[in-house]
FIKOL-727831 format. One record per atom (N, C-alpha, C): residue number from 1; residue in three letters; atom name; z, y, x. Coordinates in steps of 0.02 Angstrom, whole numbers. Layout:
! residues N
R  resi  resn  name      c3      c2      c1
R   NUM   ALA    CA       Z       Y       X
...
//
This chain:
! residues 71
R  resi  resn  name      c3      c2      c1
R     1   MET     N   -8059   -1550   -3915
R     1   MET    CA   -8023   -1493   -3943
R     1   MET     C   -8074   -1439   -3959
R     2   THR     N   -8068   -1412   -4019
R     2   THR    CA   -8114   -1360   -4040
R     2   THR     C   -8083   -1291   -4030
R     3   THR     N   -8125   -1243   -4013
R     3   THR    CA   -8099   -1175   -4004
R     3   THR     C   -8109   -1134   -4067
R     4   SER     N   -8153   -1155   -4112
R     4   SER    CA   -8163   -1117   -4174
R     4   SER     C   -8112   -1140   -4226
R     5   LYS     N   -8085   -1093   -4263
R     5   LYS    CA   -8035   -1108   -4315
R     5   LYS     C   -8070   -1108   -4382
R     6   VAL     N   -8060   -1161   -4419
R     6   VAL    CA   -8085   -1165   -4487
R     6   VAL     C   -8025   -1166   -4534
R     7   GLN     N   -8037   -1154   -4597
R     7   GLN    CA   -7983   -1151   -4647
R     7   GLN     C   -7940   -1214   -4644
R     8   TRP     N   -7971   -1271   -4635
R     8   TRP    CA   -7934   -1334   -4635
R     8   TRP     C   -7883   -1337   -4578
R     9   ASP     N   -7899   -1309   -4521
R     9   ASP    CA   -7853   -1311   -4464
R     9   ASP     C   -7787   -1275   -4479
R    10   LEU     N   -7789   -1226   -4523
R    10   LEU    CA   -7730   -1186   -4539
R    10   LEU     C   -7695   -1209   -4603
R    11   ASP     N   -7723   -1258   -4636
R    11   ASP    CA   -7695   -1283   -4699
R    11   ASP     C   -7623   -1305   -4689
R    12   VAL     N   -7580   -1288   -4737
R    12   VAL    CA   -7509   -1302   -4731
R    12   VAL     C   -7496   -1377   -4723
R    13   ARG     N   -7540   -1420   -4748
R    13   ARG    CA   -7529   -1492   -4744
R    13   ARG     C   -7541   -1520   -4674
R    14   VAL     N   -7577   -1484   -4632
R    14   VAL    CA   -7591   -1509   -4564
R    14   VAL     C   -7571   -1459   -4510
R    15   ARG     N   -7544   -1403   -4531
R    15   ARG    CA   -7529   -1348   -4485
R    15   ARG     C   -7481   -1368   -4429
R    16   GLU     N   -7425   -1400   -4446
R    16   GLU    CA   -7376   -1419   -4395
R    16   GLU     C   -7406   -1466   -4344
R    17   ARG     N   -7444   -1515   -4367
R    17   ARG    CA   -7476   -1562   -4321
R    17   ARG     C   -7524   -1527   -4275
R    18   ASN     N   -7564   -1481   -4302
R    18   ASN    CA   -7612   -1444   -4261
R    18   ASN     C   -7578   -1399   -4211
R    19   LEU     N   -7521   -1370   -4230
R    19   LEU    CA   -7482   -1329   -4183
R    19   LEU     C   -7455   -1372   -4126
R    20   LYS     N   -7427   -1430   -4142
R    20   LYS    CA   -7399   -1474   -4091
R    20   LYS     C   -7453   -1499   -4043
R    21   GLN     N   -7512   -1512   -4069
R    21   GLN    CA   -7567   -1538   -4028
R    21   GLN     C   -7603   -1482   -3991
R    22   GLY     N   -7586   -1420   -4004
R    22   GLY    CA   -7618   -1365   -3970
R    22   GLY     C   -7687   -1346   -3997
R    23   LEU     N   -7704   -1372   -4056
R    23   LEU    CA   -7769   -1356   -4086
R    23   LEU     C   -7770   -1284   -4112
R    24   ILE     N   -7712   -1259   -4133
R    24   ILE    CA   -7706   -1190   -4155
R    24   ILE     C   -7644   -1160   -4123
R    25   LYS     N   -7640   -1095   -4124
R    25   LYS    CA   -7582   -1060   -4097
R    25   LYS     C   -7544   -1026   -4154
R    26   ALA     N   -7481   -1013   -4142
R    26   ALA    CA   -7439    -979   -4193
R    26   ALA     C   -7470    -912   -4212
R    27   GLU     N   -7501    -878   -4164
R    27   GLU    CA   -7531    -813   -4180
R    27   GLU     C   -7591    -822   -4228
R    28   ASP     N   -7626    -879   -4225
R    28   ASP    CA   -7680    -892   -4272
R    28   ASP     C   -7653    -897   -4343
R    29   VAL     N   -7596    -932   -4349
R    29   VAL    CA   -7564    -939   -4414
R    29   VAL     C   -7541    -871   -4440
R    30   GLY     N   -7511    -832   -4396
R    30   GLY    CA   -7489    -764   -4415
R    30   GLY     C   -7545    -721   -4439
R    31   LYS     N   -7601    -722   -4404
R    31   LYS    CA   -7659    -682   -4424
R    31   LYS     C   -7685    -704   -4493
R    32   MET     N   -7686    -770   -4504
R    32   MET    CA   -7710    -795   -4568
R    32   MET     C   -7663    -773   -4624
R    33   LEU     N   -7597    -779   -4613
R    33   LEU    CA   -7549    -760   -4664
R    33   LEU     C   -7551    -685   -4678
R    34   ASP     N   -7560    -645   -4626
R    34   ASP    CA   -7564    -572   -4635
R    34   ASP     C   -7626    -552   -4674
R    35   GLY     N   -7678    -593   -4671
R    35   GLY    CA   -7740    -578   -4706
R    35   GLY     C   -7742    -598   -4779
R    36   LEU     N   -7690    -633   -4802
R    36   LEU    CA   -7689    -656   -4872
R    36   LEU     C   -7674    -597   -4918
R    37   ARG     N   -7707    -596   -4976
R    37   ARG    CA   -7693    -545   -5026
R    37   ARG     C   -7629    -561   -5063
R    38   ASP     N   -7594    -510   -5085
R    38   ASP    CA   -7534    -518   -5125
R    38   ASP     C   -7555    -524   -5198
R    39   VAL     N   -7548    -584   -5227
R    39   VAL    CA   -7567    -595   -5296
R    39   VAL     C   -7506    -612   -5339
R    40   SER     N   -7447    -593   -5315
R    40   SER    CA   -7386    -609   -5351
R    40   SER     C   -7383    -578   -5420
R    41   ASP     N   -7419    -523   -5431
R    41   ASP    CA   -7420    -492   -5497
R    41   ASP     C   -7455    -536   -5548
R    42   TRP     N   -7495    -583   -5525
R    42   TRP    CA   -7532    -627   -5571
R    42   TRP     C   -7492    -689   -5590
R    43   ALA     N   -7435    -700   -5560
R    43   ALA    CA   -7396    -760   -5570
R    43   ALA     C   -7367    -763   -5641
R    44   LEU     N   -7364    -822   -5668
R    44   LEU    CA   -7334    -834   -5734
R    44   LEU     C   -7278    -885   -5725
R    45   SER     N   -7226    -879   -5764
R    45   SER    CA   -7172    -927   -5763
R    45   SER     C   -7186    -981   -5815
R    46   ALA     N   -7167   -1041   -5800
R    46   ALA    CA   -7176   -1096   -5846
R    46   ALA     C   -7116   -1143   -5840
R    47   GLU     N   -7089   -1164   -5896
R    47   GLU    CA   -7035   -1213   -5895
R    47   GLU     C   -7064   -1280   -5912
R    48   VAL     N   -7052   -1328   -5869
R    48   VAL    CA   -7078   -1396   -5878
R    48   VAL     C   -7019   -1443   -5883
R    49   PRO     N   -7015   -1482   -5937
R    49   PRO    CA   -6958   -1528   -5943
R    49   PRO     C   -6960   -1580   -5887
R    50   GLN     N   -6902   -1595   -5860
R    50   GLN    CA   -6895   -1645   -5807
R    50   GLN     C   -6848   -1700   -5830
R    51   PRO     N   -6872   -1747   -5870
R    51   PRO    CA   -6827   -1798   -5898
R    51   PRO     C   -6795   -1842   -5845
R    52   ALA     N   -6827   -1852   -5789
R    52   ALA    CA   -6797   -1894   -5737
R    52   ALA     C   -6739   -1860   -5703
R    53   VAL     N   -6737   -1794   -5705
R    53   VAL    CA   -6684   -1756   -5673
R    53   VAL     C   -6623   -1751   -5719
R    54   GLY     N   -6635   -1749   -5784
R    54   GLY    CA   -6580   -1743   -5832
R    54   GLY     C   -6568   -1671   -5852
R    55   THR     N   -6518   -1661   -5892
R    55   THR    CA   -6501   -1594   -5915
R    55   THR     C   -6428   -1580   -5899
R    56   ASP     N   -6408   -1518   -5907
R    56   ASP    CA   -6339   -1499   -5896
R    56   ASP     C   -6292   -1535   -5943
R    57   GLU     N   -6315   -1547   -6005
R    57   GLU    CA   -6274   -1582   -6054
R    57   GLU     C   -6260   -1653   -6032
R    58   GLU     N   -6309   -1686   -6001
R    58   GLU    CA   -6299   -1754   -5978
R    58   GLU     C   -6252   -1757   -5918
R    59   ASP     N   -6249   -1703   -5879
R    59   ASP    CA   -6206   -1701   -5820
R    59   ASP     C   -6133   -1688   -5837
R    60   ALA     N   -6120   -1665   -5898
R    60   ALA    CA   -6052   -1649   -5919
R    60   ALA     C   -6010   -1712   -5922
R    61   GLU     N   -5944   -1703   -5918
R    61   GLU    CA   -5898   -1760   -5923
R    61   GLU     C   -5905   -1793   -5991
R    62   PRO     N   -5908   -1858   -5993
R    62   PRO    CA   -5912   -1892   -6059
R    62   PRO     C   -5846   -1883   -6096
R    63   GLU     N   -5851   -1881   -6163
R    63   GLU    CA   -5792   -1874   -6204
R    63   GLU     C   -5752   -1939   -6202
R    64   GLN     N   -5686   -1932   -6201
R    64   GLN    CA   -5642   -1990   -6200
R    64   GLN     C   -5631   -2014   -6271
R    65   ASP     N   -5644   -2078   -6285
R    65   ASP    CA   -5634   -2104   -6352
R    65   ASP     C   -5578   -2157   -6352
R    66   GLY     N   -5539   -2158   -6299
R    66   GLY    CA   -5482   -2205   -6297
R    66   GLY     C   -5498   -2268   -6258
R    67   GLU     N   -5561   -2286   -6252
R    67   GLU    CA   -5579   -2346   -6215
R    67   GLU     C   -5617   -2327   -6152
R    68   GLU     N   -5604   -2363   -6100
R    68   GLU    CA   -5640   -2352   -6038
R    68   GLU     C   -5698   -2400   -6035
R    69   ASN     N   -5754   -2376   -6012
R    69   ASN    CA   -5813   -2418   -6004
R    69   ASN     C   -5813   -2444   -5933
R    70   PRO     N   -5804   -2510   -5924
R    70   PRO    CA   -5799   -2537   -5856
R    70   PRO     C   -5863   -2534   -5817
R    71   GLY     N   -5917   -2517   -5849
R    71   GLY    CA   -5973   -2503   -5808
R    71   GLY     C   -6034   -2538   -5817
//
């Protein structure tokens, strides 16, 4: 077990595991988060099409044409 904290120890991808194993403490995570700069003013919005998810139009009820599609 190491006593020195490196950036990797606090990485969100391994943080929970390191907390459970006692490699880091919750207060270490808090200090790291408190030290982060607020860069939210630099954020940009982007719309990315998600064809696998579908669209609202595809989720709508299909129009009835008199015949039922058995499936």
